[in-house]
C-alpha positions as CSV (number, residue, x, y, z in Angstrom):
1,M,-14.0,-7.3,-13.2
2,L,-15.1,-6.8,-9.6
3,I,-18.5,-6.2,-8.1
4,G,-20.5,-3.9,-10.3
5,G,-17.4,-2.9,-12.2
6,V,-16.6,-0.2,-9.7
7,M,-12.9,-1.1,-9.6
8,A,-12.6,-2.1,-13.3
9,K,-10.4,1.0,-14.0
10,F,-7.6,-0.6,-11.9
11,G,-7.5,-3.8,-13.8
12,T,-5.8,-6.7,-12.0
13,I,-3.7,-6.1,-8.9
14,D,-0.7,-7.4,-10.8
15,E,-0.9,-4.4,-13.2
16,L,-0.6,-1.8,-10.4
17,E,2.9,-0.4,-10.2
18,V,2.7,0.1,-6.4
19,F,1.9,-3.6,-6.1
20,Q,4.8,-4.6,-8.4
21,L,7.1,-2.5,-6.3
22,A,5.7,-4.0,-3.1
23,E,6.4,-7.5,-4.4
24,S,9.9,-6.6,-5.4
25,L,10.5,-5.2,-1.9
26,A,9.2,-8.3,-0.2
27,D,11.3,-10.6,-2.4
28,L,14.5,-8.5,-1.8
29,V,13.9,-8.4,1.9
30,W,13.3,-12.2,2.0
31,R,16.6,-12.9,0.2
32,A,18.5,-10.6,2.5
33,V,17.1,-12.1,5.7
34,M,17.7,-15.7,4.6
35,A,21.4,-15.1,4.8
36,W,21.3,-14.0,8.5
37,D,22.1,-16.2,11.4
38,H,19.3,-17.8,13.5
39,F,19.1,-15.1,16.2
40,A,19.0,-12.3,13.7
41,K,16.3,-14.1,11.7
42,S,14.1,-14.9,14.7
43,T,14.2,-11.3,16.0
44,V,14.6,-8.5,13.5
45,G,14.3,-10.8,10.4
46,E,10.9,-12.2,11.1
47,Q,9.3,-8.9,11.8
48,L,11.0,-7.3,8.7
49,V,9.8,-10.0,6.4
50,R,6.3,-9.9,7.8
51,A,6.1,-6.1,7.4
52,A,7.5,-6.3,3.9
53,D,5.1,-9.0,2.9
54,S,2.2,-7.0,4.5
55,V,2.8,-4.0,2.1
56,G,1.7,-6.1,-0.9
57,A,-0.7,-8.3,0.9
58,N,-2.8,-5.3,2.1
59,L,-2.9,-3.9,-1.4
60,A,-4.1,-7.2,-2.7
61,E,-6.8,-7.5,0.0
62,G,-8.0,-4.0,-0.5
63,H,-8.2,-4.5,-4.3
64,A,-10.2,-7.7,-3.8
65,S,-12.8,-5.9,-1.7
66,G,-14.3,-4.3,-4.8
67,S,-14.8,-0.9,-3.0
68,F,-12.7,2.3,-3.3
69,T,-13.3,2.9,0.4
70,E,-12.0,-0.5,1.4
71,F,-9.1,-0.3,-1.1
72,K,-8.1,3.0,0.4
73,R,-8.3,1.6,4.0
74,F,-6.1,-1.4,3.1
75,S,-3.7,0.8,1.1
76,R,-3.2,2.9,4.3
77,Y,-2.3,-0.3,6.1
78,S,0.2,-0.9,3.4
79,K,1.7,2.5,4.0
80,R,2.0,1.7,7.7
81,S,3.7,-1.6,6.9
82,L,6.1,0.2,4.7
83,E,7.0,2.5,7.6
84,E,7.5,-0.6,9.8
85,V,9.8,-2.0,7.1
86,R,11.8,1.2,7.2
87,F,12.1,0.9,11.0
88,F,13.4,-2.7,10.9
89,L,15.8,-1.9,8.0
90,R,17.3,0.9,10.2
91,R,17.7,-1.7,13.0
92,A,19.2,-4.2,10.6
93,Q,21.7,-1.6,9.3
94,A,22.6,-0.4,12.9
95,R,23.3,-4.1,13.8
96,Q,25.3,-4.6,10.6
97,L,23.0,-7.3,9.2
98,L,22.7,-5.8,5.7
99,D,25.6,-5.7,3.3
100,V,26.2,-2.6,1.1
101,K,24.8,-4.4,-2.0
102,V,21.4,-5.1,-0.4
103,T,21.2,-1.6,1.1
104,S,21.9,-0.1,-2.3
105,E,19.1,-2.1,-3.8
106,L,16.6,-1.5,-1.0
107,R,17.0,2.3,-0.6
108,P,16.0,3.3,-4.1
109,L,13.1,0.8,-4.1
110,I,11.7,2.2,-0.9
111,E,12.4,5.8,-2.1
112,T,10.3,5.0,-5.2
113,L,7.5,3.1,-3.5
114,R,6.9,5.4,-0.6
115,P,5.7,8.5,-2.6
116,K,4.0,6.4,-5.2
117,L,2.0,4.6,-2.5
118,G,1.1,8.0,-0.9
119,A,0.0,9.3,-4.3
120,F,-2.0,6.1,-4.9
121,I,-3.8,6.6,-1.6
122,E,-4.6,10.2,-2.5
123,S,-6.1,9.1,-5.8
124,L,-8.2,6.5,-4.0
125,D,-9.4,9.3,-1.6
126,R,-10.4,11.4,-4.6
127,R,-12.3,8.5,-6.1
128,V,-14.1,7.8,-2.7
129,K,-15.1,11.5,-2.6
130,Q,-16.3,11.5,-6.2
131,S,-18.4,8.3,-5.6
132,K,-20.0,9.9,-2.6
133,I,-20.8,13.1,-4.5
134,K,-22.3,11.0,-7.4
135,S,-24.6,9.3,-4.9
136,L,-26.0,12.5,-3.4
137,P,-29.3,13.8,-4.5
138,I,-29.1,16.5,-7.2
139,N,-30.7,20.0,-6.9
140,R,-32.5,20.2,-10.3
141,S,-32.4,24.0,-10.4
142,T,-28.6,24.2,-9.9
143,N,-27.7,20.8,-11.1
144,Q,-25.4,20.5,-8.1
145,P,-25.3,17.8,-5.4
146,I,-27.3,18.5,-2.2
147,N,-25.2,18.3,0.9
148,P,-26.8,15.8,3.2
149,K,-26.2,18.1,6.2
150,V,-28.4,20.6,4.6
151,L,-31.2,18.1,4.4
152,S,-31.3,17.3,8.1
């Protein structure tokens, strides 16, 4: 799949549930903002759409890197973008730009995506740590990795 097959366990980006949820979020936000007047679109709307698109875009870029470390880094950017989406959605609600139907669709989507993205990042963190442990020299008598700090 990707360089050296390191990321083969993930399959394509389209198969990842967090990516599918991110795409749904971006599309729903886009449809909502398109109904706003020019001023609302050019202030809150633009930033909201960019942040929503950035959630999935960062996941895609991290996945394409071929490295668990880079994937984790870009997934963290996705998490930050999701928090930005939440901020602008609160602004949009306070300014009465969102109707009840859109809010009722967005809330559960974000409440599902947020913890799943956090858990996904944690799983990447474990994989990064495991890959670092596998690359450490092994003490043949204990069959355990040697901590590089001990070597210096």
